[in-house]
N, C-alpha and C positions, 0 to 999 in steps of 0.2 A: 607609800605603795600599799601597806597593809590596809589602810582604809579604803583605797580604791579596790582592791581585791574583795575586801568584805562587802562593799556596796554592790559590786558586780553580781556576787553569788546571792546576795539578798534579792536583788532585782530579778535575777534569773529564777530564782525560786517563786517569787510572786507571779511572774509571767507564766510559769509552768504549773501553777497551783492545781489546775485541772486534776481532780483526783482520778479521773478516769479519762481515759481518751476521749487533730485534723491538720497544716502546713508549717513547714520549719519556721520557727520563730526567728527573725532576722534582727530583732532589735536587741537581743541579749548579748552584749559585748562588754569588755572592761571599760569602764568610764575613764575618760582623760583627766577628770578632776576628782576631788574628794567627794564623799557622800555628804548630801545635805543632811543634817541630823537634827536641826532645830532652827528656830527663828534667828538664832545667833550663829548661824553657820558662817564659816570663814569667807571673807570677801573674794577670795580666789577660786572658790567652789562655784562653778559656772552652771552645772546642770547634772542631771541624773544620766541622761543617754549620751554616748559619744556622737560626735559628728561623723557619719560615714564618709568615706573617700569616694566621692562619684566621679572622679578624674579617670583619664586613661583613654585609649581608643576603643574601638568595638570589641577587640579581642581581649582587652585587659581589664575594662571597667566592671564594677559589680552590679551595675543596673544598665540595661540596653539603651534607656534613653539618656543615660549620662547625667551631667550637671545642669543641663537646661541653661547653658550660657553663664553658669555661676548662681543662677537664682535658687537652685535646690540646696546648695551649701549655705547661702545666705539665710534660707528659710529654717534650716537645720540648726544654724547658730542662734536663730531666735526662738528655738524649742519647737519647730514644726517639722515632722518627717512624714513623708507619704510614699507609699510603694504598692504597686500592683502585681500580683503573681498569677500567671495563667498556666495551668497545668491541663494537657490534654492526655487522654487515654484511649488506646486502641487494644482491646482484648478479645481473643478468639477461644471459644470453647470448641477445640479440634476433635475431642473424642469424649464420650460418656456425658455425665451431667444430666441435667434436665433437658437441655436442647443444645445441639452444635450450632453455634451462631457467632458472628462478629459484630461487636458492639463499639460505638465511638461515643464518647462523651467528654466533658471538661468542666473545670471549675475555675472561676475567677476569685481571687482574694483581694480585697481593698483594704489596706491597712494604714491607719492614721495614728501617730503618737504625738501628744501634746505634752511636753516636758515643762510643767508650770514653773519650776524653778528656773530653768533657762530663760523662761520668758520673764523672770523678775516678778512673778505673782505670788508664789507660794513656796518655800523651801520644802524640799522632800516629796513633792506632788507630782503625779503623772496620770494622764488619761489615756486609756487605751481603747481604741476603736477598731473592729473588724466587721466588714460587710462581705457577703459572699453571693455568687451567682453560680448555679449548677444547671447544665444543659445536656442534651443527648441521652444516650443509653449506656448502661454499664453491664458487666457480666455477672453481676451478683445473683440475679434471678435465674440465669442460665446455668450456672455451674452446679446447682443442686445442694449446695452446701447451706447450712443454717448460719454459718459465720461468713462475713462478707469477704469476698476474694479481692474487692477493691474498696478499701476504707475510704477513700477520697470520693468515691461515688456513692457512698451510703450516707453522706451528710451535706448540707443541712437537712434536717428533718422536715419533710413536708407533710401536714396533717391529713391532706386529702388523700395522698398517694406517695409513698416513700420512694418510689422510683420516678415521680414526675419532676419535671423541670421547676426550678426555683429561680425566678427572675431576679430578686433581690431579697436578702435576708440580713438583717442586723444582728449578728450572733454574738458580739462583744462590745460591750460599752461600760467600762469599768474605771473606777477611780481608785488609785493606789497611794498610800501615804506612809512615808518612811518616818517613824518616829525616833528612831536611833540607828545606829550602824548595825544593830543586831535585831531589829524589830520592826515589823510594818504591818499594816492593815489594809484591806481592800473591800469594796462594796460595788455592786452593780450587776449587770448581766454579763456572765463570763462563758467563755468557750473552754470546755473542759478536756479537749482531745490531747493537749500536751501533758497531761498527767503521767506519772510513772515514766519519767524520762530515762533513756538508756542510749549510750552512745552508738550501739551497734543495732538497736532494735527499737526505734521510735520514728520520728519524722512524718507523722500525719498520713503517711501512705503516699507521700509525694517526692520524697527524696531517698528512701531506702526500700524496705519491703512493701508490697501492696496490701497483702492479707492481713485482716484485723488481728489475727493471733500475734503477730510480730509487731504491733503498734500500741496495744492497750491490753490490760488484763480483761478479757471479754467477759467473764463472769460477773463483771460489774455493770454491764450494760443493762441489766434489768432495773437498776436503782439509780444510776448516774446519768442524767441526760447530757445531750451534746452542748446545748445552749441553755441557761437557765439563770435565775436571779439567786444571787449568792452573797454571802458575806464571810470573812475569815481573817486569818493572820498568818504571818510567817515569822519564825524566829530562827536566828543562827548563833547558838551558843559559842561555836568555833568555826573557823573557815571550812572545815570539812564535814560539819554536821548542819542540815537544814531540817527544820520541822515545819509542816504546814498543816492547816486545819480550816474547814469550811462547813458552813450549813448552807443548805440549798433547797429550792423546790425539787420535787421529784419528777414532775412532769416537764416534757421538754417544751421550751419556748422559742424554737429557731425562727419561726414566722410570726411570732406574737410578741407583746411587750413583756409578758411574763406575769404581769399582775393578776390576770385572771386565773392564773394556775394556783395562787394561794388556796391552802385548804385541800389540795389534792395530793396530799402526802409530802413527806419531808425526808431529806437525806443529811446524814453527817459523815464527813470523811477526813481522814488524817493520814499524812504520810510522813515517814523519817527517811531523809536521803543521807547516807553515810559514805564518804570516800576514804581510801586508804592506799598504802603502798605495799606491794609484794616486791621486796627488794627495791629496785628503782622504777617498777613498772606500776602505773596507776590502775586503781580498780575501784569498784563501788558497789553498794547494795541499796535497795529502797523497799521498805516495808509499808504496807498500807492497810487500812481497815476502814470498811464502809457499812453503816448501818442505816435502814431506811423504815420508816413506819407511817402510821396513819393512812394507809392504803391498801387495797385488797390485792393479795398475791396468791395465785392458784396454789392449792396444795396438792403436789403429786403424790399418787398413791392414795389420796383420800377418796371416800366412798361418795358417790353422786346420790342425791335423794330427790324424790319428788315431793314438793310440799303444795297443798291445796292453795290455789290462787297464785302460786308462783311458778309452778311447773317444775322443771328440772333445775336443781340447785347445786352449783359447783362449789365444794368446799374451799375455803380461803383462810388465809393468816393475815393479820394487819401489820406484820413486820418481817423483815428479812436481812440478811448480812452477807458480806463477802470479805475475804482477806486475800492479799497478794504479796509476793516476794519476788523481786527481780534483781539481778546482778549482771556484772560485766567485768572483765579482766583482760588488760592488754598482756599478751605475751611475747610481744615483739614491737619495738618501735626504734626507728633510727634517730629520733630526736632526743633531747635530754628534756624531759617533761618536769617542769617546776610548777608547783601550785596546783590547786585543785583544776580538775578538767571542767570545761564549760560543758553544761549538760542540756541546753535548751536550743541548740541549733540544728538539731535533727540529723546529726551526722558525726562520725568520729571527730573528735577535736584535734587529733594529732595523726600523723601518718603511722601505719603499723597495721598489726594483726591482733584480734582479740577473740575472746568468746563472750557470749551472752546466755542468759536463761531467764525465764519468767514461770512462776508457778502460782496458782490461785486456786482457793478453795472457797466454796459457797454454801449457803443453807440448802441442804439436799431436800428438805420438804417443800420448798418454793421456788427454787432456781432451776431452770431447764438445763443450765450448764452447771454440773456439780463441781467438777474441778479441771483444771487445764495445766498443761504443760508444755513449754516450747523452748527451743535452745538452738544454738548454731555457732557459726564462725563468721566474722565480718571484719572489714577493714577499709583502709584508705591508702591509695598509692601502691597497689600491688604490682601493677605492670611498670617496668622501667620506663622513664620518660612521662608517665602519667601520673603526676603526684596528687591530683586531686579527684581521681576517679574513685567512686565508692563500689563496694560489692558485699554480697553476703549470701550464705546458705543456711537455711533453717528447716527444722522439723517441728511439728506441732501435734499435740493429742488433746482431745476433749472428751471427759466423760460426761455423758448425758443422763438426765433425769428419766426414769421410767415409770410407767403407770399401766393399769389394765389395758386402757385404749392403745398406747404405743406398743405393747406386747401383742395385742390383737392384730395390730397392723404390721407386725414384724419389723418395726423400726429398731435398728442398732442401738445399743447403749453407749456407742462411742463414734467419734469421727477423728480422722487424722489427716494430715497432708505434709507437703513438702513445698519449699519455694527457694528458687535462687534468682539473684538479679545482678546486673552489672550496670552502674550508672556512670555513662561518659560525660566528663566535664568538657562540653565543646568550648565554652568560654565560662568566665565566672558566673555569668548571668543567664547561661543556657545549658541545660543538662538532658541528656537522651538516655533512657533506661530501657534494657531489655529484660524480660521477666518470664520465668517459667514456673508454673504451679501445678502439683498433682494433688488432687484433693478427693478424699474418699468420703461421699455423702452417706449419711445414716439411713436413707430411705431404701427400701428393698427394690424399687423400680428404677433406681439410677445407679449407673455404673460409675466407676472411677472417673472423675473429670481431669482432662488435661487441658490447661489453660495457658496459652501464650499470650504475652502482652508486651506493648511498647508505651512509653511515656515520655512526653516533652514538657519540661518545665522552664518557663521563661519568667525573668524577673525584670520589671520595667522601672 
């Protein structure tokens, strides 16, 4: 059992290695077998990933399309797991913001996992693939906020227009290799949205909060792309401590191979995730640091100059950094929680109520978001008879960089907001969320925005 638990945590950490923050990871669950640790792995160890239970009627099964007459379970036993998630958003800026409007858009996530060990090809090896489609319109540009009020609608990044449709984008194609029960490496194109996991404030914007402030440490957006080429490692010295580190291209490659971005800046990021017990109640903290270089970053407060032959020259620096600290703590759960909490499923692992917080600091000279603070209360199963419903209430504050230009334009040096949501589990594969946000934009011509939202997530 200890070996299985360690393998689960190691795999969870690798899958969630994204050092900055997109959809709940559905493949991180405790394996049914021991971890493959070498070519001499025991014969009874059959694979890294557990075989999901696809059985049940429409109101019980974990995926709407079920088991495909047994074919899906057979494929999973052979190391092939495929899933499609469809998330639809309807948001209305009913007051304030840049414009009062109702926007509808959606994302399709196509996820394929190839367990090479279960296939009998290579012990400890896994290939993870994610492709995405985005369509429609989202309320991000209508809210007046500089921080997305719909994280799911902000990605994948489209080079031509960040708000344009993305017919198809390969955002994750990575190879993971377990070298032991406590150490693994990865290489490839990775989706970074699952970084800084928090049971009460993550979930890629599709299972819990919509606003980016409650999904990722937003001050890292300047240097950590959504999808990029990367390599790194994960280590787990104990079941309650997970260390991850990665080197990556700074430029986003959501709609490209990523090889053309070499030489356009690099980013290094590391995280330390620690779990503990406060009495019998689980809690945890995550510490991260990101450093980026070899790229021009605008220097806030610097003096613009005119140079012959070049015109107006904007002062820049070739490096920047950011650090963040997040935490969570259950203060009530009716269950007897044993072992570390699973962190990569985008939702509270157990029924109960807890608090969360996230604080980040960045280089004041180069980052438009100097520091951020968010926190709140969340839980699972608050209403009697509704054990799988999710809910949360949060407040966020962002201190913004200032310059002579922003001062002249009367741009505020801060932005703050509130969000509350309730996620109704209609079935295990169908979730309907109601959401309310109140966002205070920093721009003088934009009043406080009130944003009402609805979200429907389907897993096929």
